[in-house]
C-alpha positions as CSV (number, residue, x, y, z in Angstrom):
1,M,33.1,-8.3,-12.8
2,A,29.7,-7.0,-11.9
3,N,27.8,-4.6,-14.3
4,R,25.7,-1.9,-12.7
5,I,22.5,-0.9,-14.3
6,V,20.1,1.9,-13.3
7,V,16.4,2.0,-13.5
8,D,15.2,5.6,-12.9
9,P,12.5,6.3,-12.6
10,I,10.7,3.1,-11.6
11,T,7.3,3.6,-13.4
12,R,3.8,2.5,-12.4
13,I,4.3,3.5,-8.8
14,E,3.5,6.5,-6.7
15,G,6.5,8.8,-6.2
16,H,10.1,8.8,-7.4
17,L,12.2,5.7,-7.0
18,R,15.6,4.8,-8.4
19,I,17.0,1.3,-8.4
20,E,20.7,0.6,-9.1
21,A,21.6,-3.1,-9.4
22,E,24.9,-4.9,-10.0
23,I,24.6,-7.9,-12.3
24,K,27.1,-10.8,-12.6
25,D,26.6,-14.0,-14.5
26,G,23.0,-13.1,-15.3
27,K,21.9,-12.4,-11.7
28,I,21.7,-9.4,-9.4
29,V,24.4,-9.6,-6.8
30,D,23.8,-6.3,-5.1
31,A,21.1,-3.6,-5.2
32,Y,20.5,-0.1,-3.9
33,S,17.1,1.6,-3.5
34,S,17.0,5.4,-3.5
35,S,14.0,7.7,-3.0
36,T,14.8,10.9,-5.0
37,M,11.9,12.9,-3.6
38,V,11.5,14.5,-0.2
39,R,8.5,15.2,2.0
40,G,8.3,17.9,4.7
41,L,4.9,17.3,6.2
42,E,6.3,16.7,9.7
43,K,7.7,20.2,9.6
44,I,4.5,21.7,8.1
45,V,2.3,20.5,11.0
46,Q,4.5,21.6,13.9
47,G,2.7,24.3,15.9
48,R,-0.7,23.5,14.5
49,D,-3.9,22.4,16.2
50,P,-3.6,18.6,16.5
51,R,-7.3,18.3,15.5
52,D,-6.4,19.7,12.1
53,V,-3.3,17.8,11.4
54,W,-5.1,14.9,9.6
55,A,-6.1,17.3,6.8
56,F,-2.5,18.2,6.1
57,V,-0.8,14.8,6.4
58,Q,-3.6,13.1,4.3
59,R,-2.1,14.9,1.3
60,A,1.0,12.9,1.6
61,C,-0.5,10.6,-1.1
62,G,-3.4,10.9,-3.5
63,V,-3.6,7.1,-4.0
64,C,-4.0,5.9,-0.4
65,T,-6.3,8.8,0.1
66,T,-7.6,7.8,3.5
67,V,-4.8,6.1,5.4
68,H,-2.7,9.0,6.6
69,A,-5.9,10.8,7.9
70,I,-7.0,7.7,9.9
71,A,-3.5,7.2,11.4
72,S,-3.4,10.9,12.3
73,I,-6.7,11.1,14.0
74,R,-5.9,7.9,15.9
75,S,-2.6,9.4,17.1
76,V,-4.5,12.4,18.5
77,E,-7.1,10.2,20.1
78,S,-4.3,8.1,21.6
79,A,-2.6,11.1,23.1
80,L,-5.8,12.6,24.5
81,G,-7.4,9.3,25.7
82,I,-10.5,9.6,23.4
83,N,-12.6,6.5,22.8
84,I,-14.8,6.7,19.7
85,P,-18.3,5.2,19.3
86,K,-18.7,1.8,17.7
87,N,-20.5,3.2,14.7
88,A,-17.6,5.5,14.0
89,E,-15.2,2.6,14.2
90,L,-17.4,0.6,11.7
91,V,-17.4,3.5,9.3
92,R,-13.6,3.8,9.5
93,N,-13.4,0.1,8.9
94,I,-15.6,0.3,5.8
95,V,-13.6,3.2,4.5
96,T,-10.3,1.3,5.1
97,I,-11.7,-1.8,3.4
98,T,-12.9,0.1,0.4
99,Q,-9.5,1.7,0.0
100,S,-7.8,-1.6,0.3
101,I,-10.1,-3.4,-2.3
102,Q,-9.8,-0.5,-4.8
103,D,-6.1,-0.1,-4.3
104,H,-5.3,-3.9,-4.6
105,V,-7.3,-4.2,-7.8
106,I,-5.7,-1.2,-9.4
107,H,-2.3,-2.5,-8.4
108,F,-2.8,-5.9,-9.9
109,Y,-4.3,-4.7,-13.3
110,H,-2.8,-1.3,-13.8
111,L,0.5,-1.2,-12.0
112,H,1.8,-4.8,-11.9
113,A,0.0,-6.9,-14.6
114,L,2.1,-5.4,-17.5
115,D,5.2,-7.0,-15.9
116,W,3.6,-10.3,-16.8
117,V,1.2,-9.6,-19.6
118,D,2.3,-9.0,-23.2
119,V,-0.4,-6.7,-24.7
120,T,0.9,-7.1,-28.3
121,Q,0.3,-10.9,-28.1
122,V,-3.5,-10.1,-27.8
123,L,-3.4,-9.9,-31.6
124,N,-2.5,-13.6,-31.8
125,A,-5.3,-14.7,-29.4
126,D,-8.3,-16.8,-30.4
127,P,-11.3,-15.1,-28.7
128,K,-13.2,-18.4,-28.7
129,A,-10.4,-20.1,-26.7
130,T,-10.3,-17.1,-24.3
131,S,-14.0,-17.3,-23.8
132,E,-13.7,-21.0,-23.0
133,L,-10.9,-20.3,-20.5
134,A,-12.8,-17.4,-18.8
135,Q,-15.9,-19.6,-18.4
136,S,-13.9,-22.4,-17.0
137,I,-12.5,-20.3,-14.1
138,S,-15.3,-17.9,-13.3
139,K,-19.0,-17.3,-13.8
140,W,-18.4,-13.6,-14.6
141,P,-21.0,-12.7,-17.3
142,K,-18.7,-10.8,-19.6
143,S,-17.1,-13.9,-21.1
144,S,-18.6,-14.4,-24.6
145,V,-16.7,-14.9,-27.8
146,G,-18.1,-11.6,-29.1
147,Y,-17.0,-9.7,-26.0
148,F,-13.4,-10.9,-26.3
149,T,-13.5,-10.3,-30.1
150,D,-14.4,-6.7,-29.5
151,V,-11.5,-6.2,-27.0
152,K,-9.1,-7.8,-29.5
153,N,-10.3,-5.4,-32.2
154,R,-9.8,-2.4,-29.9
155,I,-6.2,-3.4,-29.3
156,K,-5.7,-4.0,-33.0
157,K,-6.9,-0.4,-33.7
158,F,-4.4,0.9,-31.2
159,V,-1.6,-1.0,-32.9
160,E,-2.6,-0.1,-36.4
161,S,-2.7,3.6,-35.5
162,G,0.8,3.5,-34.2
163,Q,-0.3,4.9,-30.9
164,L,-0.8,2.3,-28.1
165,G,-2.1,4.9,-25.7
166,I,-2.0,3.5,-22.1
167,F,-0.1,0.5,-23.5
168,A,2.6,2.5,-25.3
169,N,5.6,1.4,-23.3
170,G,6.2,-2.1,-22.1
171,Y,8.5,-5.1,-22.3
172,W,6.6,-6.5,-25.3
173,G,8.2,-9.6,-26.7
174,H,10.6,-10.0,-23.7
175,P,11.8,-13.6,-23.2
176,A,10.5,-13.5,-19.6
177,M,6.9,-13.2,-20.8
178,K,5.3,-16.6,-20.7
179,L,1.5,-16.2,-21.0
180,P,-0.3,-17.8,-23.9
181,A,-2.0,-15.2,-26.2
182,E,-5.4,-16.2,-24.9
183,V,-4.5,-15.4,-21.3
184,N,-3.0,-12.1,-22.4
185,L,-6.4,-11.3,-24.0
186,L,-8.2,-12.2,-20.9
187,A,-6.0,-10.0,-18.7
188,V,-6.2,-7.0,-21.0
189,A,-10.0,-7.2,-21.2
190,H,-10.2,-7.2,-17.4
191,Y,-7.6,-4.4,-17.3
192,L,-10.0,-2.2,-19.2
193,E,-13.0,-3.4,-17.1
194,A,-11.2,-2.6,-13.8
195,L,-10.6,0.9,-15.0
196,E,-14.3,1.5,-15.1
197,W,-15.1,-0.6,-12.0
198,Q,-12.7,1.2,-9.6
199,K,-14.4,4.5,-10.2
200,E,-17.7,3.0,-8.9
201,V,-16.5,1.3,-5.7
202,I,-14.7,4.4,-4.4
203,K,-18.1,6.3,-4.3
204,I,-18.3,4.7,-0.8
205,H,-15.7,7.2,0.3
206,T,-17.8,10.1,-1.1
207,I,-20.9,8.8,0.8
208,L,-19.2,8.2,4.1
209,G,-16.5,11.0,3.9
210,G,-18.0,13.6,1.6
211,K,-15.6,13.2,-1.3
212,N,-12.7,11.3,-2.8
213,P,-9.8,11.7,-2.9
214,H,-9.1,12.9,0.6
215,P,-12.5,12.3,2.5
216,H,-13.3,14.2,5.6
217,F,-12.5,12.8,9.0
218,L,-13.0,13.9,12.6
219,V,-11.0,13.4,15.8
220,G,-13.5,11.7,18.1
221,G,-15.5,9.8,15.5
222,S,-16.9,10.1,12.1
223,A,-17.6,13.2,10.1
224,A,-20.7,11.6,8.5
225,A,-23.7,12.5,10.6
226,M,-26.4,9.8,10.8
227,N,-30.0,10.8,10.3
228,L,-32.2,8.2,8.7
229,E,-34.8,10.8,7.6
230,D,-32.6,13.8,6.6
231,A,-31.8,14.0,2.9
232,G,-28.5,15.8,3.7
233,S,-27.2,13.2,6.1
234,L,-26.2,9.6,6.1
235,N,-29.7,8.1,5.6
236,M,-31.1,4.7,4.6
237,E,-31.0,5.4,0.9
238,R,-27.3,6.2,1.0
239,L,-26.6,3.3,3.3
240,A,-28.3,1.0,0.8
241,Y,-26.1,2.3,-2.0
242,V,-23.0,1.6,0.2
243,G,-24.3,-1.9,0.6
244,Q,-24.8,-2.4,-3.1
245,L,-21.3,-1.1,-3.9
246,L,-19.8,-3.5,-1.4
247,K,-21.7,-6.4,-2.9
248,D,-20.5,-5.4,-6.4
249,A,-17.0,-5.2,-5.1
250,H,-17.3,-8.6,-3.6
251,R,-18.4,-10.1,-6.9
252,F,-15.7,-8.4,-8.9
253,V,-13.0,-9.6,-6.5
254,N,-14.2,-13.2,-6.5
255,E,-15.2,-13.5,-10.2
256,V,-12.5,-11.4,-11.9
257,Y,-9.5,-10.5,-9.8
258,V,-8.8,-13.7,-7.9
259,P,-9.4,-16.0,-10.9
260,D,-7.2,-13.9,-13.1
261,L,-4.5,-13.8,-10.4
262,L,-4.4,-17.6,-10.1
263,A,-4.6,-18.1,-13.8
264,I,-1.6,-15.8,-14.5
265,A,0.3,-17.1,-11.5
266,S,0.1,-20.7,-12.7
267,F,2.4,-19.7,-15.6
268,Y,5.0,-18.1,-13.4
269,K,5.4,-20.5,-10.5
270,D,9.2,-20.3,-10.9
271,W,8.8,-16.8,-9.3
272,G,7.9,-18.6,-6.1
273,A,11.7,-19.0,-5.7
274,I,12.6,-15.4,-6.7
275,G,12.3,-12.1,-4.8
276,E,12.6,-13.3,-1.2
277,S,13.6,-10.8,1.4
278,K,16.7,-12.6,2.7
279,F,16.0,-11.8,6.4
280,K,12.4,-13.0,6.2
281,N,11.2,-10.7,9.0
282,Y,7.6,-9.5,8.8
283,L,5.8,-6.8,10.7
284,A,2.1,-5.9,11.0
285,Y,0.6,-3.3,13.4
286,G,-2.9,-4.8,13.0
287,D,-6.2,-3.0,12.2
288,L,-9.9,-3.4,11.6
289,P,-11.0,-3.7,15.2
290,T,-14.2,-5.6,15.9
291,D,-14.2,-4.5,19.6
292,S,-12.0,-1.6,20.5
293,I,-9.0,0.0,18.8
294,N,-7.1,-0.6,22.1
295,N,-7.7,-4.4,22.0
296,P,-5.5,-5.9,19.3
297,E,-7.0,-9.3,20.0
298,S,-10.2,-8.1,18.2
299,F,-8.3,-7.0,15.0
300,K,-9.3,-8.7,11.7
301,W,-5.7,-7.9,10.6
302,P,-3.7,-9.3,13.5
303,R,-0.7,-7.6,15.0
304,G,2.7,-9.1,15.4
305,I,6.2,-10.0,14.1
306,I,7.6,-13.0,12.4
307,L,11.4,-13.5,12.6
308,D,13.6,-15.5,10.2
309,G,10.6,-16.9,8.4
310,D,9.6,-19.0,11.5
311,L,5.8,-19.4,11.2
312,S,5.6,-21.3,14.6
313,K,5.8,-18.1,16.6
314,V,4.4,-14.5,16.4
315,H,6.3,-11.9,18.5
316,P,4.6,-8.9,20.1
317,V,5.3,-5.3,19.0
318,D,4.9,-2.2,21.1
319,L,4.8,1.1,19.2
320,D,5.2,3.2,22.3
321,N,8.4,1.4,23.5
322,A,11.4,3.6,22.7
323,S,13.6,0.6,22.6
324,E,11.7,-1.2,19.8
325,I,11.3,1.0,16.7
326,K,14.0,3.5,15.8
327,E,14.9,5.4,12.6
328,F,18.5,5.7,11.4
329,I,19.9,8.2,8.9
330,N,23.4,7.0,8.2
331,K,22.6,6.5,4.5
332,S,19.8,9.1,4.3
333,W,19.9,12.8,3.4
334,Y,19.0,14.1,6.9
335,D,20.9,15.2,10.0
336,Y,20.0,14.5,13.7
337,Q,21.0,17.0,16.3
338,A,21.3,14.0,18.6
339,G,24.0,12.5,16.3
340,N,23.7,10.7,13.0
341,G,24.9,7.4,14.3
342,E,22.1,7.0,16.8
343,G,18.6,5.8,15.9
344,L,15.6,7.8,17.2
345,H,12.2,6.6,18.3
346,P,9.6,8.6,16.4
347,Y,8.4,10.4,19.5
348,D,11.9,11.9,19.6
349,G,12.3,12.0,15.8
350,E,13.7,14.8,13.7
351,T,13.2,15.8,10.1
352,N,16.2,17.9,9.3
353,I,16.8,17.6,5.5
354,N,20.4,17.8,4.4
355,Y,21.0,16.8,0.8
356,T,24.6,15.9,0.3
357,G,24.3,13.8,-2.9
358,P,25.5,14.5,-6.4
359,K,24.0,17.1,-8.6
360,P,21.8,15.7,-11.4
361,P,22.4,14.4,-13.9
362,Y,24.8,11.7,-12.6
363,D,25.7,8.2,-13.6
364,Y,25.6,6.4,-10.3
365,L,24.9,7.0,-6.6
366,D,27.8,7.1,-4.2
367,V,26.4,4.4,-2.1
368,E,29.4,4.5,0.3
369,K,27.8,7.8,1.5
370,K,24.2,8.8,1.9
371,Y,22.0,7.9,-1.1
372,S,18.3,8.3,-0.3
373,F,15.6,10.6,1.1
374,I,14.1,7.7,3.0
375,K,15.1,7.1,6.6
376,T,15.9,3.5,7.8
377,P,13.5,2.2,10.4
378,R,14.4,-0.9,12.4
379,W,12.6,-3.1,15.0
380,Q,15.1,-4.0,17.8
381,G,17.8,-3.4,15.2
382,K,16.2,-5.8,12.6
383,P,14.9,-4.9,9.1
384,M,11.3,-5.7,8.5
385,E,9.0,-6.3,5.5
386,V,5.5,-4.9,5.8
387,G,2.5,-5.3,3.5
388,P,-0.2,-7.8,2.5
389,L,2.3,-10.7,2.7
390,A,3.3,-9.8,6.2
391,R,-0.4,-9.6,7.2
392,L,-1.2,-12.9,5.6
393,L,1.8,-14.7,7.2
394,I,1.1,-13.3,10.6
395,G,-2.6,-14.3,10.4
396,F,-1.6,-17.7,9.2
397,A,1.1,-18.1,11.9
398,S,-1.4,-16.9,14.6
399,G,-3.6,-19.8,13.8
400,K,-6.6,-17.8,12.6
401,E,-8.8,-20.1,10.7
402,E,-9.8,-17.9,7.8
403,Y,-6.1,-17.2,7.1
404,K,-5.2,-20.9,7.2
405,E,-8.1,-21.6,4.8
406,I,-7.1,-18.9,2.3
407,V,-3.4,-19.8,2.4
408,N,-4.2,-23.5,1.9
409,F,-6.6,-22.6,-0.9
410,A,-3.8,-20.8,-2.8
411,L,-1.1,-23.5,-2.1
412,T,-3.4,-26.2,-3.3
413,T,-4.7,-24.4,-6.4
414,L,-1.3,-23.4,-7.6
415,D,0.4,-26.6,-6.3
416,I,3.2,-24.8,-4.6
417,P,4.9,-25.3,-1.2
418,V,4.4,-22.8,1.7
419,S,8.0,-21.6,1.1
420,A,6.9,-20.1,-2.2
421,L,5.0,-17.4,-0.2
422,F,8.4,-15.8,0.7
423,S,8.8,-14.5,-2.9
424,T,7.7,-12.1,-5.6
425,L,4.9,-14.6,-6.5
426,G,3.9,-14.9,-2.9
427,R,3.8,-11.2,-2.4
428,T,1.6,-10.7,-5.4
429,A,-0.7,-13.6,-4.5
430,A,-1.0,-12.4,-0.9
431,R,-2.5,-9.1,-2.1
432,G,-5.2,-10.9,-4.0
433,L,-5.9,-13.4,-1.2
434,E,-6.2,-10.6,1.3
435,T,-8.7,-8.8,-1.0
436,K,-10.8,-11.9,-1.1
437,M,-11.0,-11.9,2.7
438,V,-11.4,-8.1,3.0
439,A,-14.4,-8.2,0.6
440,D,-16.2,-10.5,3.0
441,W,-15.3,-8.3,6.0
442,G,-16.7,-5.2,4.3
443,L,-20.1,-6.8,4.1
444,E,-19.8,-8.0,7.8
445,F,-19.1,-4.4,9.0
446,Y,-21.8,-3.0,6.8
447,N,-24.4,-5.4,8.2
448,E,-23.4,-4.5,11.7
449,L,-23.6,-0.8,11.1
450,L,-27.0,-1.2,9.4
451,A,-28.3,-3.2,12.4
452,N,-27.1,-0.6,14.8
453,F,-28.9,2.2,13.0
454,K,-32.1,0.2,12.7
455,N,-32.0,-0.4,16.5
456,G,-31.8,3.4,17.1
457,N,-28.0,3.6,17.8
458,T,-27.0,6.5,15.6
459,K,-24.1,8.0,17.6
460,M,-21.2,8.7,15.4
461,A,-18.8,10.9,17.5
462,N,-17.5,11.4,21.0
463,M,-16.9,15.1,21.6
464,D,-16.2,14.9,25.4
465,K,-12.6,16.0,24.9
466,W,-12.9,18.2,21.9
467,D,-12.3,21.3,24.1
468,P,-8.5,21.9,24.6
469,K,-9.3,22.9,28.2
470,T,-9.9,19.3,29.0
471,W,-6.5,18.1,27.6
472,P,-3.5,17.1,29.8
473,K,-1.5,20.1,31.1
474,E,1.8,18.3,30.4
475,A,3.0,17.1,27.1
476,A,0.9,14.2,25.8
477,K,2.2,11.5,23.4
478,G,0.1,9.3,21.1
479,V,0.6,6.9,18.3
480,G,-2.0,6.2,15.6
481,F,-1.5,3.1,13.5
482,M,-3.3,1.2,10.8
483,E,-2.8,-1.2,8.0
484,A,-2.6,0.7,4.7
485,P,-2.8,-1.3,1.5
486,R,1.0,-1.3,1.3
487,G,1.6,-2.3,5.0
488,G,1.9,-1.0,8.5
489,L,1.5,2.8,8.8
490,A,2.0,4.7,12.0
491,H,2.0,8.4,13.0
492,W,3.5,9.6,16.3
493,I,2.5,12.9,17.8
494,V,3.6,15.0,20.8
495,I,1.0,17.6,21.9
496,D,2.1,20.4,24.2
497,E,0.3,23.6,25.1
498,E,-2.6,22.7,22.8
499,K,-0.3,22.5,19.8
500,T,1.6,19.8,17.8
501,K,5.1,19.9,19.2
502,N,6.5,17.0,17.2
503,Y,5.1,14.7,14.5
504,Q,6.7,11.8,12.7
505,M,5.3,9.5,10.0
506,V,6.7,6.1,9.2
507,V,5.0,4.8,6.1
508,P,5.1,1.3,4.7
509,S,7.6,2.2,2.0
510,T,9.8,3.7,4.7
511,W,10.2,0.1,6.0
512,N,10.5,-1.6,2.6
513,A,12.4,0.9,0.5
514,S,14.9,2.3,2.9
515,P,18.7,2.2,2.5
516,R,21.2,0.2,4.5
517,D,21.4,0.7,8.3
518,P,24.6,1.2,10.4
519,N,25.1,-2.5,10.5
520,N,25.0,-2.6,6.7
521,Q,21.7,-4.6,6.8
522,L,19.6,-4.3,3.7
523,S,16.0,-3.5,3.7
524,A,13.3,-5.4,1.8
525,Y,13.6,-3.9,-1.7
526,E,17.4,-4.2,-1.8
527,S,17.4,-7.7,-0.2
528,A,14.7,-9.1,-2.4
529,L,16.4,-8.1,-5.6
530,I,19.6,-10.1,-4.9
531,G,19.6,-13.3,-6.8
532,T,17.0,-12.2,-9.3
533,P,17.9,-13.5,-12.8
534,I,18.1,-10.8,-15.6
535,A,17.7,-12.1,-19.1
536,D,18.5,-8.7,-20.8
537,P,20.2,-6.0,-18.7
538,N,18.9,-3.4,-21.2
539,N,15.3,-4.5,-20.5
540,P,15.3,-5.5,-16.9
541,V,11.6,-6.4,-16.5
542,E,12.6,-8.8,-13.7
543,I,13.5,-5.8,-11.5
544,L,10.1,-4.3,-12.0
545,R,8.4,-7.6,-11.2
546,T,10.0,-7.8,-7.7
547,I,9.8,-4.0,-6.9
548,H,6.2,-3.8,-8.1
549,S,5.3,-6.8,-5.9
550,F,5.7,-4.4,-3.0
551,D,3.5,-1.8,-4.6
552,P,5.9,1.1,-3.9
553,C,4.5,4.4,-2.8
554,L,7.0,7.2,-2.2
555,A,4.7,10.1,-2.9
556,C,5.2,11.9,0.5
557,A,6.8,15.0,-0.9
558,V,5.3,18.4,-1.7
559,H,8.2,20.5,-3.0
560,L,11.7,19.9,-4.2
561,Y,14.4,22.5,-3.5
562,D,18.0,22.8,-4.5
563,E,20.9,23.2,-2.0
564,E,20.2,27.0,-1.9
565,G,16.6,26.5,-0.9
566,K,15.2,27.5,-4.3
567,N,12.2,25.8,-5.7
568,I,13.3,23.7,-8.7
569,S,9.9,23.2,-10.4
570,Q,6.3,24.2,-10.0
571,I,3.1,23.1,-11.7
572,Q,0.3,25.5,-12.3
573,V,-3.2,24.0,-12.1
574,N,-6.6,25.3,-12.4
575,S,-7.9,25.9,-8.9
576,A,-11.1,24.0,-9.7
577,C,-9.1,20.9,-10.5
578,A,-6.6,21.1,-7.7
579,I,-6.6,18.4,-5.1
């Protein structure tokens, strides 16, 4: 008989996620993913000026601080037929790449690494051996015996004080932890370094967008005005700083992140056979245009779909086609006026919250009924996985040379078959491999932007259709899409009478974390957990390993209400510190 365990909340993620898993004979035989928070942004922006919507929906998340804004302004530009200047597209690409690099590094070290790294074993490490290891895999300058001795002493003081601080709770001593003490010391040292480094790279957002989190954007182009001689504009001094930060990021990725990733992965190659989404369908919308946003052939991140793990063919995807993407709510706490059994394309989508679940606290979800605040999107009725692994596989299957090179580099270095990519290990590795490519692209886009400015091309916005009098008289529909760090993100908008008539957001974790559909098909989280071995049901680190490999982000809520519409909780913050 299966034993059901509950992990709630899943920590080291954005938002509130509950996982229930049934374990039999030491393995997960069934799993259920439930988002226990609700967002209402689609309702909030109805009736508002579409040019302002980005500022509201960007607040869906404080981690991916740019992605919802970019998807939003692109949806409006799509609906109104606005083409933006090349410089603005380059700025958006650099902002997107900066977000991706910072987010992936934070995910690896601060959200996911502690599923594999045992901090307490640092006390048993030989700093000299760690130094030799570090110098054998990278030329990063901070690799002396003295440096690693200092880190070990810092951790020792934490332990002796009885207060581990940021390392207070973990699966220390768990039998699934396999790293030698010296590798643990290397990882913890770089964990601490990454905390400092990530604060620097994100300054690019402040220079190009005015601030971070939540930089400023503009329908029609970039909010950063270019004037090479104006101290208050985007000038050569600030552009030079952007270039230096991108170079620093390139070095950190190539000399710290990727070497650490490969070193740790070499001890966990068995996870190349664990955590596979059983359907092996992968979706990417594509992003980072080098020509025009309307020309997917120019995207650095290619667009397409892989079905059943078949890497010999990439299928097309059409975000405007009402027969392709639909959201179902048969297991979600919503109602559709059109009927709960029918899926709706986002242009026709509805956000009618109707919580019918148990009152907390409760032991288990009633999974025979509705059990999540996430809707269930499907492409032509099929579940999809989105994210860095999907992008990597689609680029590889599309025959793009740099994708083939990076995949072959990883397979050769780790001595694993291509089938290992369809796994928890593959998902984690794909994020690092993507970051290695993205760091190169950031410098490419920066050099192109710099060359344009030096040649006198400083146009940053197209305001031809800023006046609502120029907009279509009938309802206009548009979809804005991009590749967020966690996967394909799209916003659909309907504009009528100069206002936002309907708005729907389908975020990456909507695809990956959603509950079952009307055909009882599992989505990525639930599917990937089945078959996962669990050494100790009371300490299921294995669940976190697979779930964290997706880098969950469910922070799309702003308030939580009870069934009578009353606010359950409220946090008071100083207005000077509020985001």
